[in-house]
GUPATI-813081 format. One record per residue: residue in three letters; x, y negated, z of N, C-alpha, C in turn. Coordinates in steps of 0.02 Angstrom, whole numbers, plus 50000, padded with zeros to 5 digits. Atoms other than C-alpha are relative to their C-alpha. Layout:
% GUPATI-813081
ALAXYZXYZXYZ
...
//
This chain:
% GUPATI-813081
MET500114997649931510864777945559500015005849994
ASN499854989950005510924795945499500625003349954
ASP499235000850033512474794045426500724998850031
MET499385003349940513444788045583500305006150022
PRO499924994049969514404802245650499805001050068
THR500424997049933513974811345814500614998650052
LEU499545003249970515174804945952500225006950031
GLY499754993149951515994820746061499965007449961
ARG499924992550005515994839646030499085002050024
PRO500944995649997514174849045998499945004550073
PRO500004995349932513774858846167499975006549956
LYS499854991950016514184876846161499475004050062
ARG500244996249974512764886446178500015007350033
VAL499954994449990513574902846226500224998650061
LEU499845000849929514254895046376499435001250043
ARG500665003049957512674889246445499855009350014
ARG500394993650001511994908546432500465004150046
SER499414996549958513594915646509499754997750062
VAL499975000449908513414905946677499315001250006
ILE500664994649989511554911746675499985008250011
LEU499914994449985511914929146686500465002450052
LEU499485000549945513404925646805499455000150066
LEU500375004049933511934917046935499675007250015
MET500494995049987510764932646913500495005350015
VAL499484995449954512154945546943500254996650078
VAL500075001949931512664936147097499225000150049
CYS500594999549975510914936447154499745006150020
VAL500104997249975510714951847136500565006750047
LEU499774998649962512234956247230499964999250084
LEU500035001149927511624947047396499455004550019
ALA500284997449990510214956247390499935007650020
VAL500014993349999510834974547381500404997250091
VAL499675001249934512164966847526499334999450088
GLY500595000249953510714960347636499395005450029
ALA500424995049977509684974147636500285006950035
ARG499674995149956511094984847695500224996850052
ARG500025002449926511364974947828499485000150054
HIS500714998949982509494976347874499955006650015
HIS500134991049986509404994747867500615002550046
ASP499424996849947511244995347973499674999550083
ALA500275003949918510294985248123499445003750012
ALA500784997450001508694994448108500345008950029
VAL499994993050000509485010548127500935002250071
VAL499404998449925510975007548295499585002650029
PRO500234995749980510625018348403499934996950102
VAL500315002049950509745015748584500435003550064
PRO499494996449938511065021348736499455002650035
PRO500644998149949509755032448860500274996250045
VAL500085003449942509265026449000500035007150065
VAL499834995949954510105037749147499704996450078
ALA500365001149941509125039449302500505000250067
ASP499515001349921509965035149490499655005350039
ALA500184992949953509905051549590499784997750073
SER500374999949918509475041049758499544998049978
VAL500335003950029508145032149657499095005750004
PRO500644994550018506255041349700499764998749931
GLU500245000950077505555048549550499244997449999
VAL500865004250012503945036549496499655003049952
ALA500384998750045502915043949371499734993749954
ALA500405003550055502385034149202499325000149995
ARG500634999450014500805028949172499614997849937
PRO500125002150082500535029848978499214999950027
PRO500975001249999498435026148947499875008549992
SER500194995250033498445044748878500145005750081
ASP499804993749933498975055449058499545000750026
GLU500434999749946497905061049191500104994750048
LEU499975004049938498755050749312499574993449973
GLY500435007750039498365034249187499264999949980
ARG500635001949997496745040049166499634997950059
ALA500165001349975496515040449326500074994950071
GLY499975006949986496955023949377500744999350066
LEU499614998449942498555031649518500664999949944
ARG499104996250048500495033249487500215005050076
LYS499824992049985501415047549586500994998650029
VAL499155000949997503235045349683500175005450055
LYS499674994349957504235058449771500574997850024
VAL499364999349976505515056449892500405004750047
ASP499664995949956506855066849969500524993550029
LEU499735003249949507405057450119500755001050004
SER499374999650011509195051850111500334994650077
GLY499815007349967509155034950223499114999850032
PRO500575004150004507735023650268499445002749961
LEU500454998750041505955027050202499884996249951
GLU500175005750046505665009950148500854996349947
THR499365001050049507595008650084499635003549922
ALA500174995250053506855022949965499754998349945
LEU500705003050028505235016549917500264992649947
VAL499635006750009506084998149891500635002549929
GLN499634998050051507305005449757499625001149934
GLY500324996150040506265015949660499404994749974
LEU500835003650026504595001849642500144993250011
GLY499865005250005505494987149690499794997050068
SER500185003149918505454974749860499255000550009
GLU500865000249987503534970549852499765005150019
LEU500424994249991502754985149809500345006550069
GLY499754993549946504064997349896499914998250065
GLN500025003549924504004986650069499055002150011
ARG500914999649987501784985950058499835009250011
LEU500074991350018501905005050018500315005250075
THR499714996749957503065009150141499585000650078
GLN500455001749972501845001950269499255004350008
THR500454996949985500405011050237500355009049995
VAL500054992749989501085027950220500385001850076
VAL499764997849927501995026150393499484999850051
ARG500675001349975500145022450460499785008550013
GLN500404994149987499775040450412500635006350033
LEU499574994749980501495050050454499934999450087
ALA500215001249923501105041450629499645005150049
TRP500504995249978499885053250663500395006650020
TRP499754991949995501095069350637500744998450050
VAL499325000249980502745062550688500194992950049
GLN499845006449983503725047650803500424997949931
VAL499675004750080504185035350649500524994950029
PRO499584996950051505715032550616500455005950024
LYS499684996249960506355044050754500085007249976
ASP499834994450003505975059950696499835001149915
LEU500074999250077505915056350495500995002749978
LEU499074998049985507755066850452500165001749924
ARG499424998150068508925069750296499595004949972
GLY500364993950036507965080750182499335000649986
ASP500675000950009506095077650224499784997649929
ARG500245000450062505175076150073499384997850017
ILE500575002450023503695062950033499775000749952
GLU500235002350071502535063849890499294997150018
LEU500615005049997501185051749862499724998849949
LEU500545001250044499665048849751499784990850011
PHE499945006249985499325028449747499754995449967
GLU500445004950034498245015049681500414993150003
GLU499785006749980499004997549641499494994750005
ARG500625004449991497724983649687500464992850022
VAL499755006049986497994967049649500044995050037
GLY500265003449968497914954749769500195003750096
GLN500204997249966497924969149892500705004450030
GLU499624993649999498964983649970499895005549954
PRO499734992550037499464999449879499355004550044
LEU500564995549958497755011349933500355008349973
VAL499944995249996498565028049972499575004849994
VAL500434993150003497565042849903500115006350030
ALA500054991449967498455059149960500674997750006
LEU499344998749973499975061750049500415007250018
ARG499924994849969501025077250071500774999650051
PHE499575001749951502335077150193500245008150033
ARG499814993949962503615091250238500594999050043
SER499845002749956504405088350385500745006850023
HIS499744994849986505995097750431500185002250066
LYS499634999349909506185095750628499065003650017
LEU500384997049983504305102650617499875006649987
GLY500074994050041504605115350507499445003349952
ARG500554999350028503135111850412499754997149951
GLU500265006250018502165103950297499274996649992
PHE500515005849982500795090050323499484998249931
LYS500455003550087499265083650183499504996650036
SER500545002349973498035071750205499654995949928
PHE500375003150085496725065250055499494995750018
ARG500415005049988495715050550056499365002349989
PHE500654998850039493735053550059499714995950027
VAL500445006149958492285041450086499315007849982
ALA500624998049972490655052350127499414999149988
PRO500515001950048489165050850037499634996450069
GLY500365003949945488165035250164500674998750044
ALA499695003249950489825030750245500204993349971
GLN499675006450023490505013150265500704998449969
PHE499375000950016492145016550249500205007549977
GLY499814991950009493235031350172500584999450071
HIS499584998349970494475039450270500455005449984
TYR499674993450029495825053250275500055005350048
TYR500224992449975495585072250310500515002649990
GLN499554993149966496705086250346499735006549943
PRO500384992250001496225103650240499545001550060
GLY500524997849926494905108750325499434994950036
GLY500275004749990493985093150346499974997350051
SER499955004749956494685085950503500304994449995
GLU499605006949998495095067850518500814999450008
LEU499385001949984496805063550516500144995550064
GLU500035004549925496545049750655499645003350043
LEU500284998449944496275051050828499334994250009
ARG500485002649987494615043250880499904997150084
LEU499955000449931494645034851045499094999950033
ILE500755000149977492995039651157499974994150054
ASP499835008449971492445022051232500144996049948
SER499715004750036493045014751075499714993650009
PRO499965006049991493284995851079499084998949937
LEU500415001750070492264997950886499755006950007
ASP500254995550011490915009650830500295003849953
ASP499554998550058491875012550666500194995749992
TYR499525006650002493055003150584500285005549928
ASP499784997950056494045006650407500825003850023
GLN499284997449987495905012050469500224998350071
VAL499685003149966496945011450615500694996549970
THR499415002650032498485000350544500644999650049
SER499545002649954499474998050696499885006750049
LEU499954998949926500095009850847500514999850043
LEU499635003249957501175008850985500805003649977
LYS499354996350008502225024150929500224999149914
ASP499574998850073502565019350736500354994749972
GLY499485002950007504185010150762499824994949992
ARG500075005949999503434994350758500254994350072
ASP500025004549919503674987850949499464996750003
HIS500495003950005501914984850925499625000250084
LYS500174997549927501144981951111499345004350010
GLY500674995750004499114987951049500125001049959
ILE500124993450045498354996850925499694994149951
ASP500565006550037497364985350769499745004149951
PHE500664998450015495914991550709499874997349915
LYS500315003450054495534986450504499405000150002
THR500924998850021493654982350493499954993850000
PRO500215005750000492794967650422499874993350057
VAL500435006049955492414949850505499405001150027
GLY500734996849988490834954150612499845004150028
THR500234994949958491074968550668499945000350077
PRO500235000249922490434970050855500435005550039
ILE499465000449954491514972350992499825003950076
ARG500264996949955491084984851124500485000250087
ALA499444998349952491924984851317500045007050022
PRO499984989749991492535003351350500124999550078
PHE500395000149925492034999851548500024994150023
GLU500245007349950491494991351679500714995350005
ALA499465004549992492444974951682499654992850030
VAL499895007949990492504954951732500414998749955
VAL499645006050043492934941751612500494997350045
VAL499325004749978494734934251652500114995649959
ARG500045007550023494924922751529500004999749923
LYS499965000550061494744917251351500264995649952
THR499805003150040495534910451201500604996950052
TRP499455002249960497264906051265500395000449942
LEU499525000450071498664903051135499865001349927
PHE500694997950061497444902450994500525000249925
ALA499544999150074499034899250872499935007049970
GLN499624992050016499634917150891499535003550026
ASN500834995549970497904926550976499474997449962
GLY500415001749984496814916350915499274999550036
ASN500634998449955494974917250975500255008250023
SER499774992749954495314930151121499685000050044
LEU500494999049935494664938051263500365005250046
GLU499684995049944495354948451431499584999250052
LEU500364995849967494354960351517500375004850048
ARG499574995349960494914968651688499485005350027
ASP500304995549989494364984051730499835000750077
VAL500075002449932493404984151900500155006150028
ALA499974992849959493795002551937500765000850042
THR499074998549975495925004051903500124993749989
HIS499535006249991496204984951884500554998649940
ARG499825001950071496714987351694499814995249963
ALA500175005750046496724973251576499845004449929
ALA500304998550063495904975951408500044992549973
ILE499895005350040496404962951274500045001049938
PHE500475000250071495614957751113500194991949959
LEU499655004550023496454945550997499804999049931
HIS500245002050054495964938350836499285000649993
LEU500834998350018494214936750848499494994249971
SER500525002350027492664928050796499804994550049
PRO500305002849920492114913650915499715001350048
LEU500424997249955491594916951057499374996550026
PRO500495003249975489704914751137500354994650041
ALA499945005149942489704899751255499515005250085
SER500204996249957488744911951349500305004550054
LEU499444995549968490354923951384500304994850055
PHE499615004149973491144914151525500405003850050
VAL499574998849958492564917351649499795001750075
GLY500464996549942491844929351802499595005049980
ALA500714993850038490504938251686499975005050013
ALA500124995649995489994953751740499775005149943
ILE499965000550052490234964251596499815008350004
LYS500184992949970489534984551587500235002549941
ARG499794994650061490234998151485499564998949988
GLY500525000550048489564997451319499674993449963
ASP500175006250032489114979451300500334998549937
VAL499525002550033489544970751164500074992750008
VAL499685006249941490524955451229500284995549924
ALA499675005950057491194946551037500015005549948
GLN500314997850064491214950050845500914999149989
THR499275000750044493064953950751500054995849957
GLY499815008550061493794939250636500624999449999
ASN499534999650025495234934750578500504995150017
SER499735006049934496064919750700500535003850009
GLY499515002449973497644914150734500585003149955
HIS499474998650029499284921550672499865009649973
SER500334992750035498314937850571499894997749922
PHE499834999050053498514940950393499305002749944
ALA500454997750041497164949850368499295002750069
PRO500294998349950495364954350458500095007550029
HIS499694993749937495584966150612499934999050081
LEU499854999149914495564970850788500575001650028
HIS499564996249942496954971350912499915000850068
TYR500174997749945496564980351060500745002350034
GLN499354999849958497994979151203499595002650064
LEU500154999449948497834988451366500685000350043
VAL499275000149961499044982551516499615003350063
SER499944995449930499464992451676499874991450060
PRO499945004949948499144981151844500824997350015
LYS499425001250030501004979351820500164995549951
GLY500105004150047500994971451669500325006349941
GLU499664995050054501594986751573499215001349925
ALA500524998750084500804990551379499845007850040
LEU500274992549994499905006551393499645001349940
ASP500134998550075499425016751236499335001950036
PRO500824998350002497415017951209500015007450000
PHE500054993450030497685033551135500265004650057
VAL499874995949909498465040851309499584998650068
ILE500535002649957497295032351421499325000349979
HIS500704999450012495765034051332499865009250000
LYS500064992450007495105052851303499794999349923
THR499975001650060495065054851127499555008049961
MET500314993450040494325068551002500034995949913
ARG500055001550067494325070450796499435002149986
ARG500615002750040492945068850682499985007149957
LYS499924997250051492445082350564499485000249967
LEU500535001550053491585084750399499355003550018
SER500524998150023489945090450385500105004349964
PRO499844996350088489665105350270500115000749955
THR500235003250039488965096850156500544995849958
ASP499575003650014490195084550148500735003649991
LEU499284994550028491685097150174500245002749948
ALA500074998050062491145104750008500164995049941
LEU499835006150047491345086049916500855000549997
PHE499355001150002493045085949996500395004649983
ASN499384997550035493755099749944499835001449925
ALA500035000950060493145097049771500574993149974
GLU499475006049986494215080149804500755002250009
MET499244996549993495475087749863500605002849946
GLN499784995550066495875101649707499864994449965
ARG500355002450039495465086549612500754996550000
LEU499405002249996496995076349680500665005350011
GLU499334994149989498305092949716499934999549935
HIS499884998750049498025095349538500434993949962
LEU499435008050059498845076549482500684999350045
PHE499265000649973500535079949597500295002749978
//
């Protein structure tokens, strides 16, 4: 068996060695090409973002900046059209619309909205975004061309106070207060007859269960009508002027309060609620003339503006300086 000839040619070891070397060269070339492609992809320049001049300036909130640490955002708008349009362009539909509502509540104490807002008016805000709630404006500066001056307001919670309120430099409250008001205190007036919403009454933001007092000597005219819209409701008739006072969105009324009952000024007649077509706890307070015309309570009632005590004023001034620094 060992003497038998070998069939075919013996294998060429040189050729096998050449193939191995060729494969190694190909692998090296592929690695070089891949690395170059990765490098090219990593250095592709990103085009700069160009801000639209018509969009309000909205400050970013990196964790390291002062606004971010305070949990606030800043907006500056030079009006060239409707305020809501400018805020929606800069902040998006939902936040822009909600912020517009909160800003108008303050502007309405200085000017008639939107009539007195002019092109070139400047509005600057510091506000806090809150999950599931409307944004909270903590400082506002408004430069009015019509009136030729700048207005300012700052939110401040006085020690021991149930609610925070907006105050102007010097310590006077931004909002007027009704003498013989239906509420002893409240969070904020959220709707006025002069705020451009065509609302027939004023809305007080206040927790459910806040006592409501009769603003004058009266007789009960009716209770809880059109519940789907008004919720629990009450109408009183002023025995002196025959004007009507209407209270809407109440808590359930007591059975002891009956139509025809005589009411003295200052008597507690009901409690605030969130019934009917209402999106948050508040009191709708409306005055109606004997001819059925809507009357402005801030015209019919006597009014006053509260001022901070000297001790609270010192604290407010410190808070005002802190917020001014963040603009």
